[in-house]
N, C-alpha and C positions, 0 to 999 in steps of 0.2 A: 574577391570575396569567396569564401568557401561555403559549401552547403551547411556545414556545422555552424557558421556564423548566422546564416538565415534561420536555422532551427531554433535559435535562442530568442527570436523576435516574435511578438504577438502579431497576429494577422487581424486587421480591423477593416470592416466594410465602411467605406466612405458614405454610402447612402444613408445608413441608419446608425452608425457609430458602434455597431455590435461587434464584440470580440468573437472571431470565428474559430480561433484555436492557434495551433502552431504547425509548422511544416514538419512532417515526419519522414517523407520520402520524396523522390523525384523520379519521373519517367524520362529516360534518355533514349534518343533515337539511335539507329545503327551508325550514323555519322557523328555522334557525340553531342548533338544539340539537346538541350533540355526541352521536352515537349510540354510538361506540366508538373506542378508540385502537388503532393497529396497532403491535405490538412486534416487533422483530427482534433475535435474539440475535447478538451479535458476539463472536467468539472472538479473544483476543489474538494468537494465532499465525496467524490468518487475517485479516490486516488489511484486505484488499480484498474478502474474501468474506463474504457475509451468511449467517446461519443460517436457521432456520425462522421463518416469519411466524406471529404469533399475535395474537388480539384480546382486549381487556379492556373491560368496560363500567364506568360510574361505580359501579354497585352492587357490583362486585367490588373496588373500591378501598376499603380500610379506613382508611388513614392516609397522609397526605402529609407527609413530614419534610423537613429541609433538604437531605439528600443522597439519600434513598430514598423510593420509593413502595411501600407494603406492600399486597399484594393477596391475596385469598382465592379460590383456584380450585377 
């Protein structure tokens, strides 16, 4: 799976069902491992304006589906 595939999926918190946003970037260590993903919430009515930046790690990802990535924060 490519990073671009993950960027097309919505990130949803399993605790409250809230949509957190989408992956916009990833931090990669010197040895090539992904340390964390950067998520930005985009609001429909603020097309050109981004929301708050948040990070998630692989350990927080519980399920990657066809349209959604479920995380536990």
